[in-house]
C-alpha positions, 0 to 999 in steps of 0.5 A: 142496552144494545150489545147485552142480548141476544137476537132470537127469532120471533118463533122460538124453535120448538124443543125436541120431542122427549124420549123416555129411555126404558132399562132391559136388565143390566147394570142400573143406568143413568136415572131415566127422564119422566115426560113430566121432568120434559115438560117443565124444562121446555116450558123453562127454555120458553120462558127464557126465550120470552124473557130475552126478547121483551128484553131485547125490545126494551132495550132498542125502545130506550135507546134515541129515537131515530131521527127522520129527515123532514125537508126544511123549506127553503126560500123561494127564488121569487121570494121577496127581498129585504131592504138591505137585499135589495141594496146589496143587489143594486149598490154596485150598479148606483153612480153619483153624478156631479154637473159643473155648469154656469149656474154652478154645481148640482149633484144627482144620481145615475143607475148603470142600464146597460152593459156597455156603461151607459147610465140613466139619470134624470135630464134635469141634473146635467141639462146645461152642464159643461162638465158632468163627472161620475163616480162608480161605487167602486171608486172609479171616477170618469168624464161623461157625456150626454149621449141622448135625452128625451126632455118630455120625460126628464131622461138622459142617458149618459155615456162614461169616457171611463168604464170600472173594471168591474161593471154592473148593469141594473136589472130592469123590472116591469111596472109596479102595483099600487100598494107594492114595495119599493126602495129608492137608492140615491144621493140625497143632499150629497149623502151617497147611496142613501136608502129609503123604502116605501110603497108606490102609492099611485100610478100614472100621475101628472105633475108641472116640475120647476125644472123639467116642466109637465111631466106624466105617466109617473109613478107616485111613491113614498120612499124618502127622496131630496135634492140629490135623489134625482135620477136614481133607481126606484126598486122592487122587492125582486131587487128590479130597477121600475123608475128612475126618481125625477121630483118630489112634491113639496107645497113650501119653498123649502123643497124637501121631502114630505111623503110624495116622490115620483118617478118616470116607468123604466119603459118609458125612461128605456123609451119604450113609449117615446123616442127611445135612448140609444143605449 
């Protein structure tokens, strides 16, 4: 009950020593205090002081306890991102590609890989195209041309004729390990910026792709991809692009995903292990 009690010293001051008054004739004066009565008064004062101290302490303990600030754990800058956070990080860098040629129109995916607007994609998406059009995440569309290509790894670099007002290049990462979480972002079957998640299932895989021929050194993953996903980024749980999607495996003629996809490691796509595309 704060405010109702006075704060007293830890050790109350001792009462003054009793004084005995002795009458020496004359008219009777005030009745003299005897030592017995002075001692009683001193004990009563001490009891009152002790009561005040106990009451003050009781009042303090009945008030709300003082809250001690305990540092709350904060997310580490190296903490893995959620699939939603990975998508939000990469979506501004993902490009929809439409390539028209003698055989018809093909669609695929690309990723902005450089501050100059260069776009990485799978070569088979744009091979033989007579016209290439890019659609950036903000809705900007632009014609594009093939600036460099690496047929041995099914990689092409496109140069847009026009850039969006805000250009967001993807952040590139190192090589993943088996079991690492990955996310694939692309335009499967024309469904723009679709997002799927999975893990790295294997490394250094070799395949023979119908569109690109023999490819090796690939990342195998199980995030769902389908026609139209080719050229899109394979992303780790830090939001870094670790590969470019180039193929999927299907023993039937359906050509749809059955759980096995392949990507060119980003180091290879950037030319670390072969002819370097001029980005």
